[in-house]
N, C-alpha and C positions, 0 to 999 in steps of 0.2 A: 604309426600307432595312432589309434583314436584318442583324441584328447578327452579330458574329463568332461569338458563342456559338451562335446559330441555325445559322450555316453549319457549324460543327464538329459540331453535333448530327446533321447529315446526312452526316457523314464516311463512315460505313459504307456508305450508299447510293452515295456517290461512288466508294468503293473497289471495291464490287461491280461498278459499271457500268464501271470502268476496269481490271478485273482483268487483262485481256489486256495492258494497257500495263505492268503491274507484274510480269508473269510472269518467272520466272528466265530470264536470258539475253537479255531484251529491255530492261528498265529499266536505266539507268545506275546504278551503285552510288554515284558521287559526281558532283555537279553541275558540277564544273569540268573534267571530262574533255572532250577534243576530240570534236565530233560525227563520226560515221563518214563515210568518203568516199562520194560519190554514184556508183552503178554506172551501167552503160550502158542499163539498162532504164527504161521509163517509170515515173515515180513522182512523189511530192510529199508535203507535210506541211501540217497545220494548225498554225501557230505560235501563233495567238491566236484565240479565247480558249482557255485551258488547260482540260483536263478537270476538271470539278467546280467551275470558277470561277463566281462570282456577279457579275452585271452590274448595277450600280446607277447607271449613267450614262444620259443621254438617248439616247446613240448606242450601237449594237452594232457593234463593229469586228471584222471577220474578216480575218486575214492569214495568208499562207503562201506556198508555192511549188509549181509543177508543171512538169515537163519531159517532153518526148517526143523522144528521140533520133531523128534522121532526119525529124522533122516539127515544126511549130510549134503551140504551144497556141492553140486557136481560142477557147475560152471556158471559164470556171470558174463554176459555179453552186452556190448554197448553199440548203439547205432547213432550216427550223426545224420540228421535228416532221415532218409530211409535206407542208408547204406551202413552195413556192419563195419565197425572199425577195430574189432578184435575182441578177444576174451581176456578177462582180468586175471591177475595173479591172485590166488586164494590163500587163506590161512594167515592173513595179516593180523598181528596181535592187536587186540582192542580191549584193554583192561576196563574201559568204561562200560562195555557191554556186560562183562561179568558183574560189575557193580550194580547195573540197572536191572539185570535179570536174576541175580542171586545164584547163578549157575556157572561153574568153572568151564562147562562145555561150550559156552558162548565166547570165550576169550579169544578164539582164533576165527571169529566171524567176519573179519574185515576183508576187503578186496581192494586192489589197486591196478589201474591200467594206465600206462604211459605211452603216448603215441606221438611220433614225430609229425609236426604239422605238415611237412612235405608229403606225407603219405595219406593225408586226409582227402576226402572227395571234394572239398571246397576249401579254399585258403582264407577267404575273408567274407565278412558279412554276418547278418543275423541268421541263426538256425536253431535247431533243437537237438538236445542230447537225450536219448532214451536208453534205459538200462533195465535188463531183465535177468532173473536168476532161475536156475533149474536145479532140482534136487536129484539125488541118486535114485529116488523113487519115481522120478519122471514128472513131479509137480513143478509148474512154472509160475512165477509171480512177477508182476511188473513192479519195479522199484520206483518208477516215475519217469516223467518227461519234463525236462527243464529247458527254458529258453536261454541261449547263450549267444555271445557275439565273438566272432573271430576277427581281431584287429590285426593290422599290419605288424609283422614281427619287428620289434625295435632293433635297429642295427647299431653297431658300435659307433658309427659316424653320427647317427641321430642322437645317441646318448651323449656324445661329446658336445653336440650343439646345444643340448639342454643345459649342460653344466660344464663350463670350460675346465680343463685340467689344472690342477695346482702346479706351482713350480716344482722342479725336481728337488731343489733344496730351499727350505724355508729361509727367506732373507731375514736379516736382523732389522730391528726397529731403529732406523737411522734418522738423524736430524731431529729437529724440534727440541722441546724442552720438557721438563717434568720428570717424574719418576719412571724408571724402567720397570714395567709391570707385566706379569703373565696373567692372562685371563683364561681360566679353564672352564669349558662349558660342555654340555652333553651333546648338542646337535645344532645344525645351522639351517634347519628348515623353518618355515613360518610358524610362529608360536609366541605366546606372551613373554616367556622368559628370554627367548632369543631376541625379540624386539627390544626388550628391556636392555639387554646387553649392547645392542647397536646404539640405542639412545645414550646409554651411559658413556660408551666409548666416544661418541660424537661430542658429548658435553665436555668430557675430560680433555680431548685433543684440541677442541676449539679454544679452550681456556689455557692451553699449554701446561696442563697439570699432569700429563702422562705421555709416555712413549710405549704404547701397548703392543703386545703380541698375543694372539688368540690361539689356543689349542682346543680343538674340538674332537670328541670321540667319533662323531659322525659328520660327514660332509652334508652340504645342502645349499639351497639357492641363495642364502644370505652371504655365502663366502665371496662371490664377486663384488657385492656391495662393500664388504669390509676391505677387500683389496683395492677397490677404487678410492676408499678413504685413506689408503696408505698404511693400513694395518696388516702386518704379516700374519698369515694363517697357517697353522700346522695341523694336519689331520692325523690323529694318533691311532684311530681304530678303537672299537669297543674293548674294554678290559675283560679279562677272564675272571668274572666274579664268582664262578662256581668251583674254582680250583685255586687254592692258595699259592702253589708253586708257580703256576702260569701268571697269576695276578702279580706276584712279587717281581717276576721277570719283566713284566710290562712296566711296573713302577721304576725298576732300575734303568730300563731303556729310556724312559721319559726323563729321569733325573740326569742321565748321562748327556742326553741331548740338550738339556736346559743349563747344565753346569757352567759352560763357558760363555753364557750370554749376559751375565751380570744382572739378572732379575733381582729386584729389591723386595718384592712381595708377590703373592699369588691371590687373585680374587677368584674364588670358586663359585660358579654360577649354577644354581639349583642344588637340590639335595638328592637327586636321583643317583643310583649306583654308578652310573657312567662317569661321574666326576670324582669318584674316590681317589683315583691315582693322582689327581692334581693336588689334593690335600696332603697325601703321602709324600709327594715330591717336595712340597714346601718344607716339610720336616727334615728330609734328607739334605736339602740345600741349605738348611739353617736360616730360612727366611720366614716371616709371618704369613699366615693364611687368614684371609678375611672371607667369610662365607656369606653369600646372598641367597636366602631361602625364600622361594616363592610358593611352595606347595604346602597345603594344609592337610597333609596325610601323615599318619604314623610311619615310622621307619620300616615297620614290618610290611607295609604296603609299598613304600618307595623302593625297598630292597628285597623283592621276592626272589627266592631261589639262590640267595647269596650264601656262599660257604660260611659256616659259623665263624671260622677264624678270620675270614675277610670282613665279616660284619663287625667283629670285635675291634678290628683295626680301624674300620670306618667310624665306629662310635668313639674310639679314642681320638681320632683326628678331629672329630666335631668338638670334643671337649677341649682339645688343645688350641682350637682356633683363637686367634687374637681377638676377633670380633665376629659376631654373626648378625647380619642385617635382615630385618623383616619388613614387610609391607604393612602388616596389621598386628596389633597387640594381641589379638586372639590367637594368631599363629605363633607369636613369640611365647605365649603362655603354654601352648601345646608342646613346644620343644624345650621349655625351661629346665626340666630335670635332665636333659641330655647335654646341656652346655656347661662350660666352666662358669663359676660364680661371676655375675656381673658382665657376662660376655654378650648377652642378647640386647639388641637395640632396634627400635622401630624408627625407620626413616621413610617418610611419605614419598612414594614413588613419583618421579617427575616425567612430564610430557614436553616435547618440543612444540611449543604453541605456534611459533612462527609459520612453519609449513601448513599447519591446520588452518590458521587464519588466512593464509594465502589461497588455499584450496577453497575455503568457504567463499572468498571474494570471487573466485574464478567460476565456481559452479552456479548456474542458474537453477534454483530449486524446481520451478515449474517446468522448465525445459527438460531437466533431468528426469522428472517424474513422467513427462510425456514420452520420453525415449524408452522408459521402462514399462510403458503401457498402463500407467496409473493415473487415474483422474484426479483433478484438483480437489475434489471434495472427499476423497477416500482417506481413511486413517490407516497408515501403514505401521503395523506392529513388527518390529525388527528383532531378530535374535541372531547374534553373530558369534561364531565359534565352531571349531571342529566338532562334528556330531559325535558324542560319546555319552554313555549312560549317566555319568556324574553331572552332566550339564542339563539333563532332564528335558531335552528337546521334544521327545515323544510325549511326555507329560504336559508340556506347554501346548502341543497340538490338541491334546484331549481337552485341556482347560479352555482353549479358544473355542472349541466346539460347544462348550457349555454356555458361553455368553454371546456367541455369534449372532443369534437371533435378536438380541437386544442392541446389537451394534451392526446393522446391516451394511454399513459402509466401511467396516474394518477389514483389513487384509493382513494375513500373517506371512512374513517372509523369513526363511531360514537361510543364512549365508554361512557356508562352512561344510557343505555336503561333499562326501567323497565316496569312492567305490568300496565301501566297508559294510559289514553286517549291521552296525549301528545306523548307518544312513539308510540301508534297506528297510530296517525296522521302522524308522521315521517315515519313509515313503509309504509303507503299508498303513501306518496309522493315519497319514494324510489322505490316502486313497479311500479309506473306509469312513472318513469323517463326513458328516452331513453337509459340511461346508467345504468339501474338497476343492472346489473351483476357486476358493479364496485363500488357499494355502500354496505358497510357492517355494520351491527348493532351488537354491543357487549354489554352484560349486565354490570351493575354497578359492579366494581371490586376494591378491595383495591390494586391490583397489576397493577397500571397504568404505573409503570416504564418500563415494557417491551414494552409498546406501544410508550413511548418516544424514546426508543432505535430503534424501527422499523421505526418511522416516519421521513419524509423528511420536513414536514411543519405542524405546529400546527395552527389551526384557532380558534379564539374567535369571534363569530359573534353577540354576545349579544348586546342588546340595553340598558341594565342596568347592569353595573359591576363597583365595586369600584376599586379593583386591584386583579384580579383573581389569585388564587394560581397556577392554571394550567399553566398560562403564565409564572410565575416566575420559576416553575419547568422545563418547557420546555427550557427556556433560560439557566437554570443551566445545562441541558443535552446537550446544544449546538444544540438544535432543533430550526430552524428558526420559527418566529411567524408572522402571519398576524392577525391583530385585528381591530375591529371597534374603532373609536376614541371617546370613551365615558369615562367620569369621570377620573379615575386615569391612564387610558392606555396611553393617550398622554403625561402624566408626566413620564411614564416609557419608552416608545418606541420613539426613534428619527427616524422618517420615512426615510427608506432607509439606516440607519446606524445600528440600533440595532433591526430592524424588519420593518414591513410595516403596514401602517394604511389605513383604508378606512372609508367611511361614514356609519353610522348605518341606519337601516330601509330602505335600498335601495338595492334591489336585483342586479341591474345592477352594482352598485358601488362595491358590494361584488364580483360579477363575474369578474369585471375588476381587483380587488385586487388579486383574485386567479390567473388570467392570468399573472399579473405582477410578482407575486412571483414564479409561476411555470416556467415562461420564463427566470428567472434569472439563469445564468450559475452556475456550481458547485463551482467554485472559489469564486464568489461573494456571494453565499449562505453561504459558509464556513466563509467568512470574517464577514458577518452580524451575524452569529451564535456565532463566537468567541467574537465579540464586546459585544453581549448580555450577554454572560457568564461572561466577565470581569466586566460588570455593576452589575450583581447579586452578584458576589464575593465581590466587593468593597462596595456595598451599602445595601445588603440584607442578611447579615449573621445573623444566629440566635443568636450567642454569642453577637454580637453588639446590636441586638434588645433587648435581655434579660437584658443586662446591662443598657440600656436606660430606660426600663420599671421599672426595679428594683429601679433605682435612682428616677424616678418620683413617685413611690409608697412611697419611703422613705420620699420624700419631702411632699407628701400629708399627711402622718401620722404625721410628725414633725410640720406641720402647722395647724393641727387640734386642736380643743379645748383640754385643759388639762384633765387629768384623772379625776380630781375632778368635772369637768363640765359635764362629760359623764353621760347619763341616764342609770342606770343599771336595766335590766329587770329580775325579779326573778320569 
């Protein structure tokens, strides 16, 4: 299978091949805009695969729609390269077409073709997919030609090498000292909330404050790291949030699994729907639940499509929580009416500064910049985070274009690109920019530290962030920060003293913020960066954070009903 890095190495090929799709006036500027209405002329679209996408599955799926006003679609045929790969199944239901056209006759305008990769004219490499539709009246229209890549099909052995299998039975947390605690989280892939959990567990175990076991709805690359730390991990699978009966069955299974393990409390990590069973299990086990909420979204956004009865149970679990921890007071206020009285508390998030300082001493800044092809006199503007609409990376690329002429030695680097529609949108914005050669896209990587060493400025342009880990890390690295003034960021950054702030959802304000930061002289930047570092060291150390959380967990357990009042599930 082609790695993400290999895919992104071919990004320029993809953008050249799809330039017409990204031309001004054609490509949408934001992915959440409504699709255009369907006109009365014959037409259609290829919805999947997306231009430049790489296929690493055994099946190639082609989906889209085709309509002929006044006639019926007779057939849709697809070609790979110049060879036909078959006709699509017609009459696939597409409610979106009916909504866009205002006509019920378009509802069955979808098509689908599924082809075994073994039957394709070529098995691997870059190629093109062409699709055409023909009506019963004999009219033929081209639905388009898109560049795609055929990657090596991932085998079960290859998948096993990427992520080692979990043990057949989750071991108990043996040895050590401290409270026997269950940590319930949503997933174990790279992400701010997941790395928060890793840091917290490390801080608690190093100080002998906990014997933790982690339950995660979804597996991920952080599981081996937890297992190396001696933390047992149980993968529960995603809960059935759209059906109350199935949801309750999952909660009962989790409770039965946990009942004989002697847990004293549950820490529920994040407020997404995936963690609701953990809070429910705490109630059934008769032990307190402490909730750590990182997201600054309303529950309607965090729990989309949840069965109303499940949602009511989730809201009740949140009100019952012994304590709810927040990273920012603005986020606490947002959830205040959802919590029990006096249950919300802001505890400044902590970083493990020792490894950061060791890596800073290890990395030679100038040598690292040379390895990345960056000159000593260039200003590197860094944006770190998975590319998604709320983080406004496309808007940052546009804002950079507005001030690039004033700062000819500035270069913009995005770290966090994936094979997703949002990343493709960002790539299109970058390609169309007048300063495209000064914008670089880098895949998601666990080695972000080298980019902090390289950078002259970190930018967080998001319109929704509680207290992003990347900002704290950059401050610990003495990399100056420009951020939008949302939620916890104004609580962290004193504008002009420990960083710079600008208005969210305003491209001109973001451009002015970039201009202000890049126009600041070296001495002033150094002063701001040093002040930010001192703030992180004084208020955001992991040791201090772990001690506070440990004390709060102790208090929650000591104030819980006595052992005789607990319900034992057998």
